[in-house]
C-alpha positions in Angstrom: 0.5 -34.4 24.7 3.0 -33.2 27.3 4.7 -35.7 29.6 2.3 -34.7 32.4 -0.7 -35.7 30.2 -1.8 -32.1 29.2 -3.2 -32.0 25.7 -2.4 -29.1 23.3 -5.1 -28.3 20.6 -4.9 -25.9 17.6 -7.8 -23.7 16.7 -7.7 -21.7 13.4 -8.9 -18.1 13.0 -11.8 -17.8 10.6 -10.4 -14.8 8.8 -7.2 -13.7 7.1 -7.7 -10.0 8.0 -10.1 -9.8 11.0 -10.1 -11.0 14.6 -11.8 -14.3 15.3 -15.4 -14.2 16.3 -14.7 -16.9 18.8 -12.5 -16.4 21.9 -10.4 -19.4 21.0 -9.9 -18.6 17.3 -6.3 -18.3 16.3 -5.0 -20.0 19.5 -3.3 -23.0 20.8 -5.2 -24.4 23.8 -4.1 -26.4 26.7 -6.5 -29.0 28.2 -5.3 -30.0 31.7 -4.9 -33.7 32.6 -6.3 -35.9 33.9 -9.9 -35.0 33.0 -9.3 -32.3 30.3 -12.2 -30.2 31.7 -9.9 -27.2 32.4 -9.1 -25.6 29.0 -7.1 -22.4 28.7 -5.4 -20.4 26.0 -1.7 -21.3 25.9 -0.8 -19.0 23.0 -2.7 -16.6 20.7 -2.3 -14.4 17.6 -2.1 -17.3 15.1 -3.9 -17.5 11.7 -4.1 -21.3 11.3 -1.9 -23.3 13.7 -1.9 -26.4 11.6 0.3 -28.8 13.6 1.9 -29.0 17.0 4.4 -31.4 18.6 5.9 -31.6 22.1 9.6 -32.3 22.1 11.2 -34.7 24.6 12.4 -31.7 26.6 8.8 -30.4 26.8 9.2 -27.6 24.3 6.1 -27.0 22.1 6.7 -26.5 18.3 4.0 -25.5 15.8 3.4 -24.6 12.2 1.1 -21.7 11.3 -0.4 -21.2 7.9 -0.6 -17.4 7.6 -2.8 -15.0 5.9 -2.9 -14.7 2.1 -4.5 -11.2 2.2 -5.3 -8.4 4.6 -3.1 -5.6 6.0 -0.1 -7.9 6.4 -0.5 -9.5 3.0 1.2 -12.9 2.4 3.8 -13.1 5.1 4.4 -16.8 4.6 3.9 -19.9 6.8 5.8 -20.0 10.0 7.7 -22.6 12.1 7.3 -21.6 15.7 8.6 -22.5 19.2 5.6 -21.8 21.4 5.9 -20.6 25.0 3.0 -20.1 27.4 1.5 -16.6 26.9 3.1 -16.0 23.5 1.3 -13.7 21.0 2.1 -14.1 17.4 0.3 -11.0 16.3 -2.4 -12.1 13.8 -4.3 -10.3 12.3 -2.8 -6.8 13.0 0.9 -7.4 13.7 3.5 -9.5 12.2 7.0 -10.8 12.8 9.3 -8.0 14.1 6.5 -5.9 15.5 6.7 -5.0 19.3 5.2 -7.7 21.5 5.0 -10.3 18.8 6.8 -13.6 19.5 9.3 -14.3 16.7 9.1 -17.3 14.4 11.9 -19.8 14.1 11.6 -19.3 10.3 9.2 -18.1 7.6 8.5 -20.3 4.6 7.0 -19.4 1.2 5.5 -22.9 1.1 2.6 -24.3 3.0 3.9 -25.8 6.2 1.5 -28.3 7.7 2.0 -31.4 9.8 4.9 -31.6 12.3 6.6 -34.3 14.4 9.8 -35.0 16.2 11.4 -38.5 16.4 13.1 -39.5 19.7 16.8 -39.0 19.4 17.6 -42.7 20.0 15.0 -44.0 17.5 16.8 -42.7 14.4 20.5 -42.8 13.3 22.6 -39.6 13.3 21.9 -36.9 12.1 18.2 -37.5 12.1 17.4 -37.7 15.8 16.3 -34.5 17.6 15.1 -33.0 14.4 11.7 -31.6 13.5 10.0 -33.2 10.5 7.5 -30.9 8.7 5.3 -31.6 5.7 5.6 -28.9 3.2 2.5 -29.2 1.2 3.5 -26.6 -1.4 6.7 -28.4 -2.1 5.3 -32.0 -1.9 8.1 -32.8 0.6 8.9 -33.7 4.1 11.6 -31.3 5.3 13.9 -32.1 8.3 14.8 -29.1 10.4 18.0 -29.3 12.5 17.4 -27.1 15.5 19.8 -25.0 17.5 18.8 -23.5 20.8 19.5 -19.8 21.2 18.4 -19.0 24.7 14.6 -19.5 24.9 14.3 -19.5 21.1 15.6 -21.6 18.3 17.1 -21.4 14.8 16.6 -24.1 12.2 18.4 -25.3 9.1 16.2 -27.0 6.5 17.4 -30.3 5.1 15.5 -32.3 2.4 14.2 -35.6 3.7 11.5 -37.1 1.4 9.3 -36.3 -1.6 5.7 -37.0 -0.6 3.1 -35.4 -2.9 0.1 -33.9 -1.1 1.3 -34.7 2.4 -0.5 -32.6 5.1 0.5 -34.5 8.3 3.2 -36.7 9.7 3.6 -38.7 12.9 6.6 -40.5 14.4 6.3 -43.9 16.0 8.4 -44.9 19.0 10.9 -46.8 16.8 11.4 -44.0 14.4 8.9 -45.0 11.7 6.9 -42.2 10.1 
């Protein structure tokens, strides 16, 4: 949820190599508060946007499990900053292609759940970090973010070993 109450919803694409048969396949949707009747595509061109989190400064971050086959082959899973109108290219274009929004990073492991703890809820250096479950590594990875204009870079830091973790959430006091 955004601070204004808007809800962000991930919708997977049904194919590694073909466009979705549904207009919402491979997208992140925004359902407008207060009644959530107005639903619109916020970003597109995703394979399987697994998790999303809204940061305290209202920046949307997501993980995207990418194709294992098709024209682009196995690109790897992506950590993304998502802006309204972004197109991430799936299934015909990839990172670096014209018109494709760049990922923060690409991982060879299955990135899944994502959360962000409030800066004041955790001791330094853990506040203002993204925490992502890396299913393939059986870990929770902490990503230190650095803003670069409208985009970000991230440095991975080990956080916890959690076999089989596919999701994570942060409580208001910093508990996961």
